[in-house]
N, CA, C and O of each residue as an XYZ file, in Angstrom:
272
protein
N       4.255      8.790    -10.166
C       4.294      7.363     -9.999
C       5.390      7.008     -8.996
O       6.469      7.601     -9.000
N       5.104      6.062     -8.166
C       6.047      5.633     -7.137
C       6.913      4.517     -7.702
O       6.403      3.517     -8.207
N       8.219      4.696     -7.613
C       9.119      3.655     -8.100
C       9.304      2.585     -7.028
O       8.989      2.801     -5.858
N       9.813      1.440     -7.441
C      10.020      0.340     -6.499
C      11.015      0.703     -5.413
O      10.856      0.289     -4.265
N      12.037      1.470     -5.758
C      13.046      1.818     -4.753
C      12.453      2.707     -3.665
O      12.779      2.546     -2.489
N      11.596      3.631     -4.041
C      10.939      4.485     -3.048
C       9.986      3.654     -2.207
O       9.919      3.822     -0.989
N       9.255      2.767     -2.844
C       8.315      1.919     -2.117
C       9.033      1.050     -1.097
O       8.545      0.881      0.021
N      10.178      0.499     -1.461
C      10.894     -0.375     -0.528
C      11.462      0.401      0.653
O      11.614     -0.162      1.737
N      11.778      1.675      0.469
C      12.284      2.459      1.596
C      11.164      2.881      2.530
O      11.404      3.102      3.717
N       9.950      2.997      2.020
C       8.835      3.458      2.842
C       8.033      2.326      3.473
O       7.293      2.552      4.430
N       8.170      1.120      2.952
C       7.385     -0.007      3.457
C       8.292     -0.905      4.288
O       9.339     -1.347      3.814
N       7.893     -1.172      5.524
C       8.705     -2.012      6.404
C       8.511     -3.497      6.072
O       7.692     -3.852      5.224
N       9.267     -4.345      6.745
C       9.245     -5.782      6.457
C       7.878     -6.401      6.714
O       7.412     -7.227      5.928
N       7.238     -6.010      7.801
C       5.930     -6.563      8.134
C       4.904     -6.199      7.070
O       4.134     -7.049      6.622
N       4.897     -4.935      6.669
C       3.965     -4.493      5.625
C       4.248     -5.210      4.312
O       3.327     -5.564      3.576
N       5.510     -5.418      4.030
C       5.892     -6.118      2.809
C       5.366     -7.550      2.815
O       4.873     -8.037      1.798
N       5.470     -8.213      3.942
C       4.959     -9.578      4.058
C       3.448     -9.610      3.886
O       2.914    -10.511      3.238
N       2.759     -8.639      4.460
C       1.302     -8.558      4.322
C       0.927     -8.335      2.859
O       0.009     -8.974      2.344
N       1.638     -7.430      2.193
C       1.356     -7.165      0.779
C       1.644     -8.387     -0.090
O       0.907     -8.657     -1.038
N       2.704     -9.125      0.223
C       3.006    -10.348     -0.521
C       1.880    -11.362     -0.379
O       1.458    -11.976     -1.359
N       1.401    -11.531      0.838
C       0.314    -12.476      1.077
C      -0.974    -12.003      0.407
O      -1.712    -12.804     -0.166
N      -1.236    -10.718      0.481
C      -2.416    -10.154     -0.173
C      -2.340    -10.357     -1.686
O      -3.352    -10.641     -2.327
N      -1.150    -10.214     -2.253
C      -0.970    -10.465     -3.688
C      -1.304    -11.914     -4.022
O      -2.010    -12.185     -4.993
N      -0.798    -12.844     -3.218
C      -1.070    -14.258     -3.484
C      -2.567    -14.551     -3.428
O      -3.099    -15.266     -4.277
N      -3.237    -13.996     -2.429
C      -4.678    -14.223     -2.290
C      -5.434    -13.576     -3.449
O      -6.357    -14.174     -4.002
N      -5.044    -12.364     -3.815
C      -5.701    -11.660     -4.913
C      -5.508    -12.402     -6.229
O      -6.437    -12.525     -7.027
N      -4.297    -12.893     -6.445
C      -4.031    -13.636     -7.681
C      -4.855    -14.915     -7.727
O      -5.381    -15.284     -8.777
N      -4.964    -15.581     -6.597
C      -5.768    -16.801     -6.548
C      -7.241    -16.486     -6.792
O      -7.924    -17.222     -7.505
N      -7.729    -15.403     -6.208
C      -9.143    -15.025     -6.343
C      -9.474    -14.596     -7.771
O     -10.487    -15.021     -8.328
N      -8.619    -13.749     -8.368
C      -8.904    -13.231     -9.706
C      -8.501    -14.201    -10.811
O      -8.988    -14.096    -11.937
N      -7.614    -15.145    -10.497
C      -7.076    -16.070    -11.492
C      -6.405    -15.323    -12.647
O      -6.378    -15.795    -13.784
N      -5.860    -14.134    -12.322
C      -5.258    -13.294    -13.354
C      -4.083    -12.540    -12.744
O      -4.269    -11.693    -11.870
N      -2.887    -12.846    -13.202
C      -1.680    -12.224    -12.651
C      -1.673    -10.717    -12.880
O      -1.351     -9.951    -11.971
N      -2.023    -10.295    -14.077
C      -1.992     -8.872    -14.421
C      -2.975     -8.075    -13.562
O      -2.647     -6.987    -13.088
N      -4.158     -8.605    -13.366
C      -5.169     -7.922    -12.551
C      -4.732     -7.849    -11.088
O      -4.919     -6.823    -10.435
N      -4.156     -8.928    -10.575
C      -3.674     -8.942     -9.193
C      -2.558     -7.927     -9.001
O      -2.525     -7.225     -7.990
N      -1.641     -7.842     -9.966
C      -0.551     -6.866     -9.883
C      -1.087     -5.439     -9.908
O      -0.585     -4.571     -9.193
N      -2.094     -5.199    -10.718
C      -2.700     -3.863    -10.813
C      -3.352     -3.469     -9.488
O      -3.202     -2.336     -9.030
N      -4.067     -4.397     -8.881
C      -4.734     -4.124     -7.605
C      -3.705     -3.812     -6.523
O      -3.859     -2.840     -5.784
N      -2.663     -4.622     -6.426
C      -1.636     -4.414     -5.406
C      -0.869     -3.127     -5.666
O      -0.539     -2.406     -4.725
N      -0.583     -2.830     -6.921
C       0.114     -1.589     -7.264
C      -0.696     -0.377     -6.804
O      -0.143      0.557     -6.223
N      -1.995     -0.391     -7.062
C      -2.847      0.720     -6.631
C      -2.922      0.810     -5.111
O      -2.957      1.907     -4.553
N      -2.948     -0.329     -4.446
C      -2.964     -0.342     -2.986
C      -1.670      0.237     -2.426
O      -1.703      1.028     -1.483
N      -0.540     -0.147     -2.994
C       0.754      0.369     -2.535
C       0.829      1.876     -2.738
O       1.300      2.595     -1.857
N       0.374      2.357     -3.878
C       0.386      3.796     -4.140
C      -0.458      4.542     -3.111
O      -0.061      5.605     -2.635
N      -1.609      3.994     -2.771
C      -2.479      4.627     -1.784
C      -1.828      4.634     -0.408
O      -1.860      5.649      0.288
N      -1.243      3.519     -0.014
C      -0.588      3.420      1.294
C       0.574      4.402      1.395
O       0.750      5.051      2.426
N       1.357      4.513      0.345
C       2.505      5.428      0.365
C       2.044      6.875      0.427
O       2.630      7.679      1.150
N       1.006      7.215     -0.319
C       0.474      8.580     -0.268
C      -0.013      8.915      1.141
O       0.253     10.003      1.652
N      -0.723      7.978      1.764
C      -1.198      8.205      3.131
C      -0.034      8.340      4.107
O      -0.075      9.175      5.010
N       1.001      7.525      3.930
C       2.168      7.592      4.815
C       2.879      8.930      4.688
O       3.303      9.506      5.690
N       3.010      9.423      3.475
C       3.666     10.716      3.265
C       2.851     11.832      3.893
O       3.405     12.713      4.551
N       1.550     11.802      3.697
C       0.691     12.822      4.309
C       0.761     12.750      5.832
O       0.804     13.780      6.505
N       0.771     11.531      6.373
C       0.837     11.359      7.824
C       2.155     11.886      8.382
O       2.166     12.584      9.396
N       3.250     11.560      7.734
C       4.571     12.006      8.205
C       4.729     13.515      8.141
O       5.504     14.093      8.904
N       4.008     14.151      7.248
C       4.087     15.607      7.109
C       2.960     16.324      7.850
O       2.714     17.508      7.618
N       2.276     15.603      8.743
C       1.208     16.175      9.581
C       0.161     16.922      8.767
O      -0.184     18.059      9.087
N      -0.342     16.290      7.724
C      -1.328     16.910      6.847
C      -2.766     16.530      7.205
O      -3.704     16.985      6.550
N      -2.946     15.707      8.228
C      -4.285     15.273      8.615
C      -4.774     16.051      9.824
O      -3.998     16.377     10.722
N      -6.084     16.350      9.837
C      -6.663     16.961     11.029
C      -7.070     15.838     11.991
O      -6.899     14.661     11.675
N      -7.600     16.192     13.149
C      -7.922     15.198     14.182
C      -8.965     14.187     13.714
O      -8.857     13.001     14.026
N      -9.969     14.640     12.972
C     -10.997     13.723     12.481
C     -10.406     12.697     11.511
O     -10.745     11.514     11.566
N      -9.532     13.152     10.634
C      -8.907     12.254      9.669
C      -7.965     11.274     10.359
O      -7.875     10.113      9.958
N      -7.265     11.731     11.391
C      -6.393     10.827     12.148
C      -7.207      9.742     12.844
O      -6.816      8.575     12.861
N      -8.341     10.136     13.417
C      -9.207      9.158     14.081
C      -9.734      8.139     13.070
O      -9.846      6.952     13.379
N     -10.050      8.599     11.883
C     -10.543      7.707     10.838
C      -9.470      6.714     10.397
O      -9.764      5.546     10.140
N      -8.239      7.177     10.313
C      -7.142      6.300      9.899
C      -6.837      5.233     10.938
O      -6.450      4.119     10.584
N      -7.003      5.554     12.204
C      -6.700      4.587     13.262
C      -7.813      3.584     13.356
O      -7.759      2.677     14.187
């Protein structure tokens, strides 16, 4: 599990602003705070996993093209 401190070191200010806005939109759409938090938490975990794999050069050329 990714802790908040690790997430804040890996996510830049722009990404943080995007995630904040996405949370607001998700909460408005679902009308449920808990569900919106769960969705954003899963999204953050996925983004961090991809960032770690990218930084450690774990993707082949096809996967890099797909990510871009």
